C-alpha positions in Angstrom: 9.8 -0.8 14.3 6.9 -3.1 13.3 4.9 -5.6 15.4 2.2 -8.0 14.2 -0.1 -9.2 17.0 -2.3 -12.3 16.4 -3.1 -11.6 12.8 -6.2 -13.5 11.4 -7.3 -13.5 7.8 -9.8 -15.5 5.8 -11.4 -15.3 2.3 -14.9 -16.6 2.6 -14.7 -20.1 4.0 -10.9 -20.4 3.4 -8.8 -19.7 6.5 -5.5 -18.2 5.5 -3.8 -16.9 8.6 -4.9 -18.0 12.1 -2.9 -16.0 14.6 0.5 -14.9 13.3 2.6 -12.8 15.6 6.1 -11.4 15.2 8.2 -8.2 15.4 11.0 -6.8 13.3 13.5 -4.1 14.4 15.2 -1.5 12.3 17.8 -2.9 10.0 16.8 -6.6 10.6 16.5 -8.9 7.6 13.8 -11.6 7.8 12.7 -14.4 5.5 9.1 -15.4 5.2 8.9 -19.1 4.4 6.3 -21.9 4.0 4.6 -23.9 1.2 2.8 -22.2 -1.5 -0.7 -21.1 -0.4 0.0 -20.7 3.3 -0.6 -16.9 3.2 2.9 -15.4 2.8 1.8 -12.9 0.1 -1.4 -12.2 2.1 0.7 -11.3 5.1 3.0 -9.0 3.1 -0.1 -7.2 1.7 -1.5 -6.7 5.2 1.9 -5.4 6.4 2.0 -2.9 3.5 -1.6 -1.7 4.2 -2.9 -3.0 0.9 -5.2 -5.4 2.7 -6.7 -5.3 6.2 -6.5 -8.0 8.8 -9.8 -9.6 10.0 -8.5 -9.7 13.6 -5.3 -8.7 15.3 -3.2 -5.6 15.0 -0.3 -4.2 13.1 1.8 -1.7 15.1 4.2 0.6 13.2 6.6 3.2 14.5 5.5 6.7 13.7 7.0 8.0 10.5 8.5 4.8 9.1 8.5 4.5 5.3 7.4 1.1 4.0 7.9 0.0 0.4 6.2 -3.1 -1.0 7.3 -4.7 -4.3 4.2 -4.6 -6.5 3.2 -7.8 -8.2 2.7 -6.0 -11.5 3.0 -2.4 -12.8 0.6 -1.1 -15.4 1.4 2.1 -17.3 -1.1 4.9 -16.9 -0.7 5.6 -20.6 1.0 4.1 -23.7 3.6 6.9 -23.5 4.6 6.5 -19.9 8.4 5.9 -19.8 10.5 3.6 -17.7 12.0 6.7 -16.0 8.5 8.2 -15.2 7.5 4.8 -13.7 10.7 4.8 -11.5 10.0 8.4 -10.4 6.4 7.3 -9.4 7.4 4.1 -7.7 10.3 5.7 -5.8 8.2 8.6 -4.5 10.5 11.1 -6.1 7.7 12.6 -8.3 5.3 12.9 -5.4 8.0 14.5 -3.2 9.0 17.0 -5.9 5.3 18.0 -6.2 5.0 18.4 -2.5 8.2 20.6 -2.4 6.9 22.7 -5.2 3.7 23.3 -3.4 5.4 24.2 -0.2 7.8 26.6 -1.9 5.0 29.0 -2.4 4.4 29.2 1.4 7.9 29.5 2.8 6.9 32.6 4.8 4.8 30.3 6.9 6.7 28.7 9.8 4.9 25.4 9.6 5.3 25.2 5.8 9.0 26.1 6.1 9.5 23.2 8.6 7.6 20.8 6.3 9.7 22.0 3.3 12.9 21.4 5.2 11.8 17.8 6.1 10.8 17.1 2.5 14.1 18.5 1.2 16.1 16.4 3.7 14.3 13.3 2.5 14.8 14.3 -1.1 18.5 14.5 -0.5 18.5 11.2 1.3 16.8 9.6 -1.6 19.4 11.0 -4.0 16.9 13.2 -5.8 19.5 15.5 -7.3 21.2 12.6 -8.9 18.1 10.4 -9.4 18.5 9.8 -13.1 22.0 8.5 -12.5 20.9 6.3 -9.6 17.9 5.0 -11.7 20.2 4.1 -14.5 22.6 2.2 -12.3 19.8 0.3 -10.5 18.5 -0.9 -13.9 22.0 -1.9 -14.9 22.4 -3.9 -11.7 19.1 -5.7 -12.4 20.1 -6.6 -15.9 18.3 -3.9 -17.9 21.3 -2.3 -19.5 19.6 -2.5 -22.9 16.5 -0.6 -21.7 16.8 3.2 -22.1 15.1 5.4 -19.5 12.9 6.9 -22.1 11.6 3.6 -23.4 7.8 3.4 -23.0 6.9 0.9 -20.3 4.3 -0.6 -22.6 7.1 -1.7 -25.0 9.0 -3.9 -22.6 8.3 -7.5 -21.5 6.5 -8.6 -18.3 9.8 -9.8 -16.8 11.5 -6.5 -17.6 8.6 -4.6 -16.0 9.1 -6.8 -12.9 12.7 -5.7 -12.7 11.7 -2.0 -13.1 9.3 -2.5 -10.2 12.2 -3.9 -8.1 14.4 -0.9 -9.0 11.6 1.5 -8.1 11.0 -0.2 -4.8 14.7 0.0 -3.9 15.0 3.6 -4.9 12.3 4.6 -2.5 14.9 4.5 0.4 12.3 3.0 2.7 12.8 2.0 6.3 11.1 -1.4 5.6 11.2 -3.3 2.4 8.5 -6.0 1.7 9.6 -8.2 -1.1 7.5 -11.1 -2.6 9.6 -13.5 -4.7 12.0 -10.8 -6.0 14.4 -13.2 -7.7 11.9 -14.9 -10.0 12.7 -12.8 -13.0 16.3 -12.1 -12.3 19.4 -13.6 -13.8 22.3 -14.7 -11.6 24.4 -11.4 -11.8 21.2 -9.5 -10.9 20.4 -11.7 -7.9 24.0 -11.3 -6.7 23.6 -7.5 -7.1 20.3 -7.5 -5.2 21.4 -9.6 -2.3 24.5 -7.4 -1.9 22.3 -4.3 -2.0 19.9 -5.6 0.6 22.7 -6.9 2.8 24.4 -3.5 2.9 21.2 -1.5 3.2 20.1 0.1 6.5 16.5 -0.8 5.7 14.8 -3.7 7.4 13.6 -6.4 5.0 10.9 -9.0 5.0 11.3 -11.2 1.9 9.3 -14.3 0.7 11.6 -16.3 -1.5 12.3 -19.9 -2.6 15.9 -19.0 -3.4 17.9 -20.7 -0.5 21.3 -19.2 -1.4 19.7 -15.7 -1.7 18.1 -16.1 1.8 21.3 -17.4 3.3 23.2 -14.3 2.0 20.6 -11.8 3.2 18.5 -12.7 6.2 19.2 -13.3 9.9 15.8 -14.3 11.0 13.2 -16.7 9.5 9.4 -16.5 10.1 7.8 -19.8 9.1 4.0 -20.0 8.4 2.9 -23.5 9.4 0.9 -25.1 6.6 -1.4 -26.9 9.0 -2.2 -24.5 11.8 -1.5 -21.3 9.7 0.4 -19.7 12.6 3.9 -18.3 12.6 7.1 -19.4 14.3 10.3 -17.3 14.4 13.8 -18.8 14.0 17.1 -17.1 14.5 19.7 -17.4 11.7 19.7 -17.7 7.9 17.7 -20.2 5.9 20.3 -23.0 6.2 20.3 -22.6 10.0 16.5 -22.6 10.1 16.3 -25.8 8.0 19.0 -27.6 10.0 17.5 -26.6 13.4 13.9 -27.5 12.3 15.0 -30.8 10.9 16.8 -31.6 14.1 13.8 -30.5 16.2 11.5 -32.8 14.1 13.9 -35.7 14.5 14.1 -35.3 18.3 10.3 -34.9 18.4 9.8 -38.1 16.4 12.3 -40.0 18.6 10.7 -38.8 21.8 7.3 -39.7 20.4 8.5 -43.2 19.5 10.1 -43.7 23.0 6.9 -42.5 24.7 4.7 -44.8 22.6 7.1 -47.7 23.1 7.0 -47.2 26.9 3.2 -46.8 26.9 2.8 -50.1 25.0 5.3 -51.9 27.3 3.4 -50.8 30.4 0.0 -51.8 28.9 1.3 -55.2 27.7 2.7 -55.8 31.2 -0.6 -54.8 32.7 -2.4 -57.3 30.5 0.1 -60.0 31.5 -0.6 -59.2 35.2 -4.4 -59.4 34.6 -3.9 -62.8 33.0 -1.8 -64.0 36.0 -4.6 -62.8 38.2 -7.2 -64.7 36.2 -5.1 -67.9 36.2 -4.4 -67.6 39.9 -8.1 -67.1 40.6 -9.0 -70.2 38.7 -6.3 -72.4 40.3 -7.8 -75.4 42.1 -6.1 -76.5 45.3 -5.3 -80.2 45.6 -7.2 -80.7 48.9 -10.3 -79.2 47.5 -10.3 -76.9 50.5 -12.8 -74.2 49.4 -11.7 -71.8 52.1 -8.1 -72.1 51.1 -9.0 -72.0 47.5 -10.9 -68.7 47.9 -8.0 -67.3 49.9 -5.5 -68.0 47.2 -7.9 -66.7 44.5 -8.5 -63.5 46.3 -4.8 -63.1 47.1 -3.9 -63.5 43.4 -6.6 -61.1 42.2 -5.5 -58.5 44.7 -1.8 -58.9 44.0 -1.8 -59.0 40.3 -4.9 -56.9 39.8 -3.4 -54.1 41.8 -0.1 -54.4 39.9 -2.0 -54.3 36.6 -4.0 -51.2 37.7 -0.8 -49.4 38.7 0.8 -50.2 35.4 -2.2 -48.9 33.5 -2.0 -45.7 35.5 1.7 -45.3 34.7 0.9 -45.9 31.0 -1.7 -43.1 31.1 0.7 -40.8 32.8 3.5 -41.2 30.2 3.7 -37.8 28.5 2.2 -37.7 25.1 4.5 -36.1 22.6 2.5 -34.2 20.0 4.0 -34.4 16.5 4.0 -31.4 14.1 1.7 -32.1 11.3 3.7 -33.0 8.2 2.4 -33.3 4.6 3.1 -36.4 2.7 6.3 -35.6 0.7 6.0 -34.7 -2.9 7.7 -37.4 -5.0 8.7 -36.8 -8.7 10.3 -39.4 -10.9 11.1 -39.0 -14.6 11.4 -42.3 -16.5 12.7 -41.8 -20.0 11.1 -43.5 -22.9 13.1 -46.3 -24.6 14.8 -46.0 -27.9 18.1 -46.3 -29.6 20.2 -43.4 -30.7 18.9 -40.2 -29.1 21.7 -37.7 -29.7 21.4 -34.1 -31.0 24.0 -32.3 -33.1 24.2 -28.6 -33.9 26.6 -27.6 -36.7 27.3 -23.9 -37.2 23.7 -23.1 -36.2 22.5 -19.6 -35.8 19.1 -18.0 -35.4 17.7 -14.5 -35.4 14.7 -12.2 -35.2 15.2 -9.8 -38.1 17.9 -7.3 -37.5 17.1 -6.9 -33.8 18.6 -10.1 -32.3 21.0 -12.9 -33.4 22.3 -16.1 -31.7 25.2 -18.2 -32.8 26.8 -19.6 -34.7 27.3 -22.6 -32.4 28.6 -26.1 -32.7 27.2 -28.5 -30.1 27.1 -32.2 -29.8 24.7 -33.6 -27.1 25.0 -37.4 -26.8 22.2 -39.2 -24.9 22.4 -38.8 -21.2 24.4 -35.6 -21.3 23.5 -32.9 -18.7 23.8 -29.5 -20.2 23.7 -26.2 -18.2 23.1 -23.0 -20.1 23.8 -19.7 -18.3 23.8 -16.0 -19.1 22.0 -12.7 -18.6 18.3 -12.4 -19.3 17.8 -11.5 -22.9 21.1 -12.9 -24.0 19.6 -15.7 -26.0 19.4 -18.7 -23.6 15.8 -19.5 -24.4 16.4 -19.0 -28.1 19.2 -21.6 -28.0 16.8 -24.0 -26.3 14.2 -23.5 -29.0 16.9 -24.1 -31.7 17.8 -27.4 -30.0 14.2 -28.6 -29.7 13.1 -27.4 -33.1 10.6 -24.8 -31.9 12.7 -22.3 -33.9 14.2 -22.9 -37.3 17.8 -21.9 -37.8 18.8 -19.2 -40.3 22.1 -20.9 -40.8 23.7 -24.3 -40.1 21.9 -27.6 -39.4 20.4 -29.4 -36.4 20.4 -33.2 -36.4 18.0 -34.9 -34.1 17.6 -38.7 -34.2 14.0 -40.0 -34.5 13.7 -41.5 -31.1 14.4 -38.1 -29.4 11.3 -37.1 -27.3 11.4 -33.6 -25.8 9.6 -32.5 -22.7 9.7 -28.8 -22.0 9.0 -26.7 -19.0 9.3 -22.9 -19.2 9.1 -20.3 -16.5 6.1 -18.8 -18.2 4.3 -22.1 -18.4 3.4 -21.3 -21.9 3.1 -25.0 -22.9 0.0 -25.3 -20.8 -3.4 -24.9 -22.6 -5.0 -22.1 -20.6 -8.6 -23.2 -21.5 -8.3 -26.8 -20.4 -8.3 -28.4 -17.0 -5.3 -30.3 -15.8 -7.3 -33.6 -15.8 -8.4 -33.1 -19.4 -4.9 -32.2 -20.5 -3.4 -35.2 -18.9 -6.0 -37.6 -20.2 -5.7 -36.3 -23.8 -1.9 -36.0 -24.0 -0.3 -38.8 -21.9 -0.7 -42.5 -21.4 -3.1 -41.8 -18.4 -6.4 -41.9 -20.2 -8.9 -42.4 -17.4 -10.2 -39.3 -15.5 -10.1 -41.0 -12.1 -6.5 -42.2 -12.7 -5.5 -38.6 -13.7 -7.1 -37.1 -10.6 -5.3 -39.6 -8.4 -2.0 -38.9 -10.2 -2.4 -35.1 -9.9 -3.3 -35.3 -6.2 0.2 -36.8 -5.7 1.5 -33.3 -6.7 -0.4 -31.8 -3.7 -3.1 -30.3 -5.9 -6.7 -30.3 -4.7 -9.8 -31.3 -6.7 -10.8 -27.7 -7.7 -7.3 -27.0 -9.0 -7.2 -30.0 -11.3 -10.7 -29.6 -12.7 -10.6 -25.8 -13.3 -9.3 -24.1 -16.4 -5.5 -23.7 -15.9 -5.8 -19.9 -16.7 -7.5 -19.6 -13.3 -4.7 -21.2 -11.3 -1.7 -19.7 -9.5 1.8 -19.8 -11.0 2.8 -22.4 -8.4 -0.2 -24.7 -9.3 0.5 -24.4 -13.0 4.2 -25.3 -12.4 3.2 -28.4 -10.5 0.9 -29.4 -13.2 3.6 -29.0 -15.8 5.9 -31.2 -13.7 3.1 -33.8 -13.5 2.7 -33.7 -17.3 6.5 -34.3 -17.8 6.4 -37.2 -15.3 3.5 -38.8 -17.1 4.9 -38.2 -20.6 8.1 -40.4 -20.3 10.3 -38.1 -22.4 14.0 -38.8 -22.9 15.2 -35.2 -23.2 14.1 -32.8 -20.4 14.2 -29.1 -21.4 13.9 -27.0 -18.2 13.9 -23.2 -18.5 14.0 -21.7 -15.0 12.1 -24.6 -13.5 12.3 -23.5 -9.8 10.4 -20.2 -10.4 7.1 -20.3 -8.7 7.8 -23.6 -6.9 8.0 -23.8 -3.2 11.0 -25.3 -1.5 9.3 -28.6 -1.0 8.7 -29.0 -4.7 12.2 -27.7 -5.5 13.7 -30.4 -3.3 11.6 -33.1 -5.0 12.7 -31.9 -8.4 16.4 -32.0 -7.3 15.9 -35.7 -6.3 14.1 -36.5 -9.5 16.9 -35.0 -11.7 19.5 -36.8 -9.7 17.9 -40.1 -10.7 17.0 -39.1 -14.3 18.9 -41.2 -16.9 17.9 -39.2 -20.0 19.4 -36.0 -21.5 18.9 -32.8 -19.5 19.0 -29.2 -20.9 18.7 -26.7 -18.1 18.6 -22.9 -17.7 18.5 -21.8 -14.1 19.7 -19.1 -11.7 19.0 -21.0 -8.5 22.5 -21.6 -7.0 21.4 -24.0 -4.3 19.5 -26.0 -6.9 22.4 -26.0 -9.3 24.8 -27.1 -6.5 23.0 -30.4 -6.4 23.5 -31.1 -10.1 26.6 -32.2 -12.1 26.9 -31.0 -15.6 28.6 -32.7 -18.5 28.6 -29.5 -20.5 28.3 -25.9 -19.5 27.6 -23.1 -22.0 27.2 -19.3 -21.5 25.3 -17.0 -23.8 26.3 -13.3 -23.9 24.5 -11.0 -26.3 23.8 -13.9 -28.6 27.4 -15.3 -28.6 27.5 -18.9 -27.3 30.7 -20.1 -25.6 31.7 -23.4 -23.9 32.6 -22.9 -20.2 35.0 -25.0 -18.2 32.3 -25.6 -15.5 29.6 -23.8 -13.6 31.9 -22.5 -10.9 33.9 -20.5 -13.5 30.7 -18.8 -14.8 29.5 -18.1 -11.2 32.9 -16.5 -10.3 32.6 -14.2 -13.3 29.0 -13.3 -12.4 30.0 -12.4 -8.9 32.7 -10.1 -10.2 30.3 -8.4 -12.5 27.7 -7.9 -9.7 30.4 -6.5 -7.4 31.5 -3.9 -9.9 27.9 -2.8 -10.5 27.3 -2.5 -6.8 30.3 -0.3 -6.4 29.1 2.0 -9.2 25.7 2.3 -7.5 27.2 3.1 -4.1 29.4 5.8 -5.5 26.5 7.8 -6.8 24.4 7.0 -3.7 26.8 8.5 -1.1 
């Protein structure tokens, strides 16, 4: 279906891809993995034809339809509606225009054949029921509140991203290219999307950090190596890839250690033989017989010298086991500030934004050290609840009691706490106990950030770089209440794993909003709350919320399939 042969790509002096080769067949589902910055997005743009490769070749079967998830969608006018955007992204609008043009030439045999092909595609895409399909796709992706006639300019960036996903899926392509599709989705929407992709006849290449999502969808994994910038294909889902790669690296390290141990043993023995040869050569015979003395010296040198040479040759012949280059692991540790009495109590608290949105009332007691999970649909009020707890938003009813020693440290998926005009070094030195520039640079480098990243304005950095800087700031700030709103968005899997470990060890209070099931499975919650259309409810545990979300996603998938077939 599609084959990439030895793809090279660079931007100026920066080498991004250095010989990536793979193939994908019809219907196959493949993950694209590797640390942030290794060229995953670049490769997807090359496959989509948005960018060109410097060297190598992309071979595509004739007639295949490829749909790539756009990074952002910008309305052509202030009045362009969500429905018009979906018609454009799906290709329905273009196809209808083509059919209308061909209808005027149906007496021509060639035009008649082209019209028949276009009409067949239109039916396959569900063109006659497109508005119904579009509505159900938006519902499945958590946009029930968004009417089809809403201007695209009047919805948020996250909502536009979900409209882009819906339009890409509605294109009925043979190959879907998806770059981090789960970042702006809530849990029911992720479950709906993974079910859609799993059941789809389309081939899929998806770059994602969501391990549970990848496990549910893919059967192959293409890893871009961070050091050599080449690709390696693995068979199986993400967990299989991770397990087999870890085992491969373990065996490789053990073989390397055995080879090095044997090489050192042979060389040590060779040195010992040389020393024996030297001692034997210097031995003085009791009778002072120079002829006998020379004979014994020569004999010792020949005997032990030859043995030493043979051992050195054997040492040189021991197979050298090359190790895969591995980066120093990212290490994160959150040490809470000291202080007595750090509890938070909400009593009949509610908040609102005029008549449009209301959250609460809610009663919530959060003793120090409590781990609180907050779940629900996007737009239901989770972030609003966090702002009530931290004091970023004043309640319109009830009271919030926070003891004086409470020190909040917040991280949001939008990274809106980072000053865009400052560099990371300046921000760290001005706002944390790390006051020396050299110390700040050394500290930030631990988060696998390079010198240009930490000295440039943060507005110029990638989302992944900004998220690592935000984590560094939290680590340096020594807060005793961590407030994390979708913290795994824009982090690669290496950073997510480091964050999991840090939260396992953290002794302070944790307030967490997340949709990442693999990440959540590593955590234990003292309290679990769900937010639905502003109503806040206590849940028995995370598993009960997950089960309800799965049922909701399954019902929405059935509704979509009924109108699609």
